[in-house]
VOPAGU-2260 file (C-alpha; in pm, 1 decimal, decimal comma):
REM VOPAGU-2260
SITE   aa  ch    i         X         Y         Z
SITE  MET   A    0    1951,7   -2548,0   -1015,2
SITE  THR   A    1    2038,0   -2635,5   -1379,2
SITE  TRP   A    2    1868,0   -2599,1   -1713,4
SITE  ILE   A    3    1605,1   -2865,0   -1780,3
SITE  GLU   A    4    1419,7   -2961,8   -2094,8
SITE  THR   A    5    1053,0   -2867,1   -2051,6
SITE  TYR   A    6     904,8   -2914,2   -2399,5
SITE  ARG   A    7     971,9   -3104,7   -2721,5
SITE  GLY   A    8     743,7   -3107,6   -3023,6
SITE  ALA   A    9     684,2   -2979,1   -3374,8
SITE  VAL   A   10     504,0   -2703,6   -3569,3
SITE  ASN   A   11     172,8   -2838,0   -3695,8
SITE  ALA   A   12      25,0   -2729,6   -4030,7
SITE  TRP   A   13    -279,7   -2566,6   -3867,8
SITE  GLU   A   14     -49,8   -2351,2   -3648,0
SITE  VAL   A   15      95,6   -2150,2   -3935,8
SITE  ASP   A   16     -43,8   -1804,4   -4013,5
SITE  ASN   A   17     -75,4   -1579,5   -4319,1
SITE  VAL   A   18     292,4   -1484,9   -4287,7
SITE  GLU   A   19     366,7   -1856,9   -4345,6
SITE  HIS   A   20     532,8   -1912,5   -4012,0
SITE  PHE   A   21     449,6   -2037,6   -3660,2
SITE  THR   A   22     165,3   -1830,4   -3509,7
SITE  VAL   A   23     253,5   -1644,8   -3190,7
SITE  ALA   A   24     -45,9   -1779,1   -2998,3
SITE  TYR   A   25      85,3   -2133,9   -3048,2
SITE  TYR   A   26     427,9   -2030,0   -2921,8
SITE  PHE   A   27     245,8   -1939,1   -2601,1
SITE  ALA   A   28      84,9   -2279,1   -2581,8
SITE  ARG   A   29     440,5   -2418,1   -2575,8
SITE  PHE   A   30     554,2   -2157,9   -2322,2
SITE  GLU   A   31     260,0   -2248,5   -2098,3
SITE  ASP   A   32     361,5   -2618,2   -2112,1
SITE  ALA   A   33     724,4   -2532,2   -2048,3
SITE  THR   A   34     636,4   -2311,1   -1750,6
SITE  ARG   A   35     415,1   -2582,6   -1599,4
SITE  SER   A   36     700,0   -2839,1   -1634,0
SITE  LEU   A   37     954,1   -2601,0   -1479,5
SITE  LEU   A   38     730,4   -2518,7   -1181,6
SITE  GLU   A   39     661,8   -2885,8   -1125,1
SITE  ALA   A   40    1039,4   -2953,0   -1121,3
SITE  VAL   A   41    1105,3   -2690,4    -851,0
SITE  GLY   A   42     818,4   -2785,2    -619,6
SITE  LEU   A   43     572,1   -2520,1    -732,7
SITE  GLY   A   44     348,5   -2736,9    -949,7
SITE  GLU   A   45     -29,2   -2742,3    -923,0
SITE  ALA   A   46     -46,0   -3062,7    -718,0
SITE  ALA   A   47     217,0   -2939,4    -472,0
SITE  LEU   A   48      39,0   -2611,1    -404,2
SITE  ALA   A   49    -328,6   -2705,3    -433,1
SITE  GLY   A   50    -349,8   -2861,2     -88,4
SITE  ALA   A   51    -264,4   -2524,3      66,8
SITE  GLY   A   52    -502,9   -2335,5    -156,9
SITE  LEU   A   53    -213,3   -2178,2    -347,8
SITE  ALA   A   54    -108,2   -2145,6    -709,5
SITE  CYS   A   55     191,1   -2002,3    -895,5
SITE  ARG   A   56      89,9   -1728,0   -1139,9
SITE  VAL   A   57     301,1   -1563,3   -1411,3
SITE  ASP   A   58     231,9   -1189,3   -1421,8
SITE  ARG   A   59     468,1   -1077,7   -1695,0
SITE  CYS   A   60     629,8   -1234,6   -1998,9
SITE  ASP   A   61     889,3   -1070,8   -2225,5
SITE  VAL   A   62     959,8   -1252,7   -2550,7
SITE  ARG   A   63    1219,2   -1201,6   -2822,5
SITE  TYR   A   64    1158,8   -1380,5   -3149,9
SITE  LEU   A   65    1503,2   -1426,6   -3306,6
SITE  ARG   A   66    1436,8   -1666,2   -3593,2
SITE  GLU   A   67    1114,4   -1782,4   -3744,5
SITE  LEU   A   68     983,7   -2138,7   -3736,5
SITE  ARG   A   69     780,0   -2285,8   -4024,3
SITE  VAL   A   70     549,1   -2579,2   -4079,7
SITE  ALA   A   71     692,3   -2917,0   -3966,1
SITE  ASP   A   72     993,8   -2759,6   -3797,2
SITE  LEU   A   73    1104,1   -2945,9   -3482,7
SITE  LEU   A   74    1154,1   -2754,9   -3158,3
SITE  HIS   A   75    1244,2   -2799,2   -2796,3
SITE  VAL   A   76    1256,3   -2570,4   -2492,5
SITE  ARG   A   77    1500,2   -2557,2   -2205,0
SITE  SER   A   78    1410,8   -2364,2   -1892,7
SITE  GLY   A   79    1553,6   -2245,2   -1566,4
SITE  VAL   A   80    1498,6   -2023,4   -1262,0
SITE  LEU   A   81    1677,2   -1687,5   -1269,6
SITE  GLY   A   82    1644,7   -1617,8    -897,5
SITE  LEU   A   83    1423,8   -1521,9    -605,2
SITE  ASP   A   84    1335,9   -1189,0    -448,4
SITE  GLU   A   85    1066,3   -1049,0    -227,1
SITE  GLY   A   86     831,5   -1009,2    -522,9
SITE  GLY   A   87     851,6   -1367,2    -642,4
SITE  LEU   A   88    1082,3   -1540,7    -887,3
SITE  GLY   A   89    1219,3   -1499,9   -1236,9
SITE  LEU   A   90    1197,3   -1773,8   -1495,5
SITE  VAL   A   91    1361,5   -1809,4   -1833,8
SITE  HIS   A   92    1295,9   -2029,3   -2134,8
SITE  GLU   A   93    1496,3   -2076,7   -2456,0
SITE  LEU   A   94    1324,8   -2227,9   -2757,9
SITE  TYR   A   95    1547,7   -2402,6   -3016,5
SITE  ASP   A   96    1511,8   -2544,4   -3362,7
SITE  SER   A   97    1588,9   -2908,7   -3281,0
SITE  SER   A   98    1721,1   -2981,4   -3629,8
SITE  ASP   A   99    2019,3   -2746,7   -3622,1
SITE  GLY   A  100    2033,5   -2621,1   -3260,9
SITE  THR   A  101    1960,1   -2255,8   -3349,3
SITE  LEU   A  102    1816,2   -2042,8   -3067,3
SITE  CYS   A  103    1484,8   -1909,2   -3207,1
SITE  THR   A  104    1305,8   -1747,8   -2913,1
SITE  THR   A  105    1379,4   -1633,4   -2556,2
SITE  VAL   A  106    1125,3   -1578,5   -2280,6
SITE  GLU   A  107    1170,2   -1402,6   -1947,2
SITE  GLN   A  108     888,9   -1433,6   -1688,7
SITE  ARG   A  109     800,2   -1293,7   -1350,0
SITE  ALA   A  110     601,3   -1536,0   -1130,9
SITE  ARG   A  111     460,6   -1532,7    -776,2
SITE  VAL   A  112     272,1   -1762,4    -544,2
SITE  VAL   A  113     -86,4   -1644,8    -481,3
SITE  GLY   A  114    -377,4   -1736,9    -259,6
SITE  PRO   A  115    -741,5   -1793,3    -359,6
SITE  HIS   A  116    -806,6   -1425,4    -433,9
SITE  GLY   A  117    -481,2   -1349,4    -609,4
SITE  ALA   A  118    -294,8   -1198,8    -313,4
SITE  SER   A  119      78,1   -1277,6    -299,4
SITE  ARG   A  120     190,2   -1541,1     -54,3
SITE  ALA   A  121     530,6   -1659,6      62,1
SITE  LEU   A  122     685,9   -1949,9    -125,8
SITE  PRO   A  123     649,7   -2282,6      54,4
SITE  ALA   A  124     965,0   -2363,6     258,5
SITE  ALA   A  125    1052,5   -2674,6      56,0
SITE  ALA   A  126    1037,6   -2485,0    -272,1
SITE  ARG   A  127    1238,8   -2193,7    -133,3
SITE  ASP   A  128    1509,9   -2427,0      -2,4
SITE  ALA   A  129    1537,6   -2594,0    -340,6
SITE  LEU   A  130    1549,8   -2261,9    -527,4
SITE  ASP   A  131    1799,4   -2109,0    -279,1
SITE  ALA   A  132    2042,9   -2379,9    -380,0
SITE  GLY   A  133    2111,6   -2197,2    -703,7
SITE  SER   A  134    1983,5   -2050,6   -1030,4
SITE  VAL   A  135    2079,6   -2052,3   -1395,2
SITE  THR   A  136    2309,4   -1788,5   -1541,9
SITE  TRP   A  137    2152,0   -1616,9   -1839,4
SITE  GLU   A  138    2193,3   -1302,6   -2044,6
SITE  PRO   A  139    1961,9   -1194,7   -2326,7
SITE  PRO   A  140    2122,9   -1259,7   -2667,6
SITE  ARG   A  141    2291,8    -958,0   -2816,2
SITE  GLY   A  142    2263,7    -854,2   -3177,0
SITE  GLY   A  143    2365,6    -510,4   -3306,3
SITE  PRO   A  144    2360,6    -190,6   -3097,9
SITE  ALA   A  145    2159,4    -168,2   -2777,4
SITE  PRO   A  146    1803,5     -43,8   -2845,7
SITE  ALA   A  147    1714,2     307,6   -2741,0
SITE  PRO   A  148    1502,2     338,9   -2421,6
SITE  LEU   A  149    1131,4     324,4   -2496,9
SITE  PRO   A  150     910,3     625,1   -2412,8
SITE  PRO   A  151     651,5     565,1   -2140,9
SITE  PRO   A  152     322,1     422,3   -2270,1
SITE  PRO   A  153      13,7     646,4   -2292,8
SITE  GLU   A  154    -174,9     662,5   -1960,2
SITE  GLY   A  155    -520,1     660,5   -2117,8
SITE  ASP   A  156    -678,7     518,5   -2432,9
SITE  GLU   A  157    -716,5     845,5   -2622,7
SITE  GLY   A  158    -649,2     780,1   -2989,4
SITE  PHE   A  159    -671,8     401,6   -2943,3
SITE  LEU   A  160    -881,6     201,5   -3188,4
SITE  GLU   A  161   -1126,6     -70,6   -3085,4
SITE  THR   A  162    -966,3    -375,8   -3243,0
SITE  ALA   A  163   -1133,9    -682,7   -3091,0
SITE  ARG   A  164   -1457,0    -767,1   -2909,4
SITE  ASP   A  165   -1590,4   -1112,3   -2818,4
SITE  SER   A  166   -1623,1   -1349,2   -2521,1
SITE  LEU   A  167   -1401,2   -1614,3   -2364,2
SITE  LYS   A  168   -1504,7   -1962,6   -2478,1
SITE  PRO   A  169   -1521,9   -2261,6   -2238,2
SITE  TRP   A  170   -1245,5   -2443,9   -2431,0
SITE  GLU   A  171   -1004,3   -2156,9   -2382,8
SITE  VAL   A  172    -954,0   -2194,2   -2007,9
SITE  ASP   A  173    -672,2   -2368,0   -1820,6
SITE  THR   A  174    -682,0   -2615,2   -1531,5
SITE  HIS   A  175    -767,9   -2329,0   -1289,3
SITE  GLY   A  176   -1071,1   -2230,9   -1497,2
SITE  GLU   A  177    -899,8   -1908,7   -1609,6
SITE  ALA   A  178    -810,7   -1796,7   -1961,7
SITE  ALA   A  179    -509,2   -1982,9   -2097,3
SITE  TRP   A  180    -227,8   -1777,4   -2247,8
SITE  PRO   A  181    -310,8   -1852,5   -2613,5
SITE  ALA   A  182    -663,0   -1708,4   -2558,6
SITE  PHE   A  183    -510,7   -1366,4   -2490,0
SITE  VAL   A  184    -263,8   -1383,2   -2776,2
SITE  HIS   A  185    -528,8   -1486,1   -3032,2
SITE  ARG   A  186    -721,7   -1164,6   -2943,1
SITE  PHE   A  187    -409,3    -953,8   -2968,2
SITE  SER   A  188    -325,5   -1103,9   -3306,8
SITE  ALA   A  189    -672,5   -1011,4   -3434,3
SITE  ALA   A  190    -630,6    -665,4   -3284,5
SITE  ASN   A  191    -298,2    -630,2   -3463,5
SITE  GLY   A  192    -467,6    -713,8   -3795,8
SITE  HIS   A  193    -735,5    -449,5   -3747,4
SITE  VAL   A  194    -500,4    -166,0   -3656,4
SITE  ILE   A  195    -252,1    -222,2   -3937,7
SITE  ALA   A  196    -545,1    -250,6   -4181,0
SITE  ALA   A  197    -651,9      93,4   -4065,1
SITE  PHE   A  198    -347,3     246,6   -4237,7
SITE  GLY   A  199    -355,2      22,8   -4547,8
SITE  MET   A  200    -184,4    -307,5   -4449,7
SITE  THR   A  201    -506,4    -491,6   -4526,6
SITE  PRO   A  202    -523,9    -866,0   -4594,9
SITE  ALA   A  203    -580,9    -785,5   -4962,1
SITE  TYR   A  204    -268,5    -561,3   -4972,3
SITE  MET   A  205     -57,6    -831,5   -4806,1
SITE  ARG   A  206    -180,6   -1102,7   -5041,9
SITE  GLU   A  207    -129,6    -894,6   -5356,2
SITE  GLN   A  208     209,7    -745,1   -5255,0
SITE  ARG   A  209     342,0   -1057,9   -5079,9
SITE  ARG   A  210     390,6    -867,6   -4756,7
SITE  GLY   A  211     311,8    -940,7   -4391,2
SITE  PHE   A  212     364,8    -833,9   -4032,5
SITE  SER   A  213     632,7   -1029,3   -3847,3
SITE  THR   A  214     664,4    -985,7   -3469,0
SITE  PHE   A  215    1008,5    -971,5   -3308,6
SITE  GLU   A  216     921,4    -864,6   -2953,4
SITE  PHE   A  217     638,2    -914,2   -2703,4
SITE  ARG   A  218     597,4    -749,7   -2359,9
SITE  LEU   A  219     290,3    -917,7   -2215,4
SITE  ALA   A  220     142,7    -859,3   -1870,1
SITE  TRP   A  221    -163,2    -997,2   -1692,0
SITE  PRO   A  222    -291,3    -762,9   -1421,8
SITE  GLY   A  223    -622,1    -956,6   -1415,6
SITE  THR   A  224    -792,3   -1278,6   -1517,7
SITE  LEU   A  225   -1084,1   -1395,9   -1731,2
SITE  ARG   A  226   -1321,6   -1692,1   -1701,0
SITE  ALA   A  227   -1546,5   -1863,2   -1954,4
SITE  GLY   A  228   -1828,7   -1632,7   -2064,0
SITE  ASP   A  229   -1651,0   -1305,6   -1970,8
SITE  LEU   A  230   -1694,0   -1035,3   -2235,1
SITE  ILE   A  231   -1374,1    -895,0   -2388,0
SITE  VAL   A  232   -1282,0    -572,7   -2559,2
SITE  VAL   A  233    -936,5    -478,8   -2695,1
SITE  ARG   A  234    -822,2    -128,3   -2779,5
SITE  THR   A  235    -494,6     -64,8   -2958,7
SITE  GLY   A  236    -267,8     236,0   -2992,4
SITE  LEU   A  237      -3,4     277,9   -3259,7
SITE  LEU   A  238     312,5     386,0   -3074,1
SITE  HIS   A  239     578,9     402,9   -3346,5
SITE  ILE   A  240     624,5     382,3   -3723,6
SITE  GLY   A  241     976,0     346,7   -3864,9
SITE  ASN   A  242    1114,3     262,0   -4205,3
SITE  SER   A  243     985,5     -95,1   -4174,9
SITE  SER   A  244     922,0    -128,7   -3801,0
SITE  ILE   A  245     584,8     -93,5   -3620,8
SITE  ARG   A  246     520,4     -84,3   -3245,8
SITE  LEU   A  247     173,4    -127,8   -3094,3
SITE  LEU   A  248      15,0    -127,6   -2749,1
SITE  HIS   A  249    -290,5    -346,2   -2691,0
SITE  ARG   A  250    -509,1    -323,2   -2380,4
SITE  LEU   A  251    -756,0    -604,2   -2314,1
SITE  ARG   A  252   -1036,3    -523,8   -2071,3
SITE  ASP   A  253   -1342,6    -690,0   -1920,2
SITE  ALA   A  254   -1611,5    -534,0   -2139,3
SITE  ARG   A  255   -1866,0    -539,5   -1850,9
SITE  THR   A  256   -1651,6    -371,6   -1583,3
SITE  GLY   A  257   -1380,9    -193,7   -1780,9
SITE  ALA   A  258   -1117,0    -364,8   -1562,1
SITE  LEU   A  259    -777,5    -400,0   -1727,8
SITE  VAL   A  260    -701,2    -771,1   -1771,9
SITE  ALA   A  261    -396,4    -789,4   -1997,9
SITE  THR   A  262    -165,6    -564,0   -2194,0
SITE  LEU   A  263      67,9    -636,3   -2482,5
SITE  GLU   A  264     334,1    -413,7   -2625,9
SITE  GLN   A  265     419,1    -564,5   -2963,2
SITE  ALA   A  266     697,0    -477,8   -3207,6
SITE  GLY   A  267     730,7    -612,7   -3555,2
SITE  VAL   A  268     827,7    -537,4   -3913,1
SITE  HIS   A  269     671,6    -500,5   -4258,0
SITE  LEU   A  270     798,4    -831,0   -4403,0
SITE  ASP   A  271     877,1    -933,0   -4762,6
SITE  LEU   A  272     731,1   -1283,5   -4769,9
SITE  ASP   A  273     957,5   -1402,9   -5050,0
SITE  ALA   A  274    1287,6   -1259,5   -4927,9
SITE  ARG   A  275    1188,1   -1332,0   -4562,2
SITE  ARG   A  276    1333,2    -998,4   -4451,2
SITE  PRO   A  277    1204,6    -652,5   -4355,0
SITE  SER   A  278    1083,1    -433,5   -4634,2
SITE  PRO   A  279    1028,4     -52,9   -4619,4
SITE  LEU   A  280     670,3      55,2   -4576,3
SITE  PRO   A  281     535,3     228,8   -4888,7
SITE  GLY   A  282     517,7     605,0   -4841,1
SITE  PRO   A  283     138,7     636,2   -4854,5
SITE  LEU   A  284      94,7     368,7   -4584,6
SITE  ARG   A  285     358,0     532,2   -4364,0
SITE  GLU   A  286     194,9     873,1   -4397,1
SITE  ARG   A  287    -149,1     728,7   -4317,4
SITE  ALA   A  288      -5,9     546,9   -4017,9
SITE  LYS   A  289     145,9     867,3   -3877,9
SITE  THR   A  290    -207,4    1014,3   -3845,3
SITE  LEU   A  291    -292,5     724,0   -3608,0
SITE  LEU   A  292       4,7     762,0   -3375,0
SITE  VAL   A  293     -81,1     813,8   -3005,8
SITE  ALA   A  294     114,2    1035,6   -2767,1
SITE  SER   A  295     343,1     876,2   -2505,5
SITE  GLY   A  296     262,8     914,4   -2134,0
């Protein structure tokens, strides 16, 4: 198994957010395309599995945003399989700025083959034989000291704010009729806006002060699924406030049943939009944010 190119394109003008860079939901549209291309290449594509009533589902996605992309930037993705185990397989993607070759984003995924009701199934023999032949060698990029271990997330939603509520639209589903990845990330982005506004990082503040929120890490998991018409509610807990850093935990549920559908642990910084670098949070905002912090599990 070697690295293969799985996506090549550009950042469109309508895909840029208020921070003046590529919106995270549209990164996930590219990741979804790259994942589909990679699975097709290793014999786990939709056509190969559909006859047996199977599908390959990604349950977890860890993303590191290393350098921002802006309007009209060119990009490409290379992808590979990290390996197999009893729980499924690991996938990896690297997203590059095509103009200068800079690595901008890395993505690690956990995937498994599932049956009609989501139960795990064994990989088809042909795909396992192909994957057993080898995998790519990959290590996460290093930069500075190793981060401290994160405290466990809160078990319940005490202290969480309701930050999004709507329904899944018919145009937001994938080829399986389930919510596509950008549909989740758009809700989490809206949720992020509501929770930081609660301690003073309002749209007006960011416009007037030329500040924004820039994400550098995502830990996204999908314990469930959504279909068109399903009602959605997101609740968000503020986990950490640093000098300029902010860490949040979003939980997206089926509003009818309360079932947990997706979670996102998101880390970012208070960004100076002109210098394009982290800026300390003003004292009053930091003190207000501290009153919203939720206890770890």
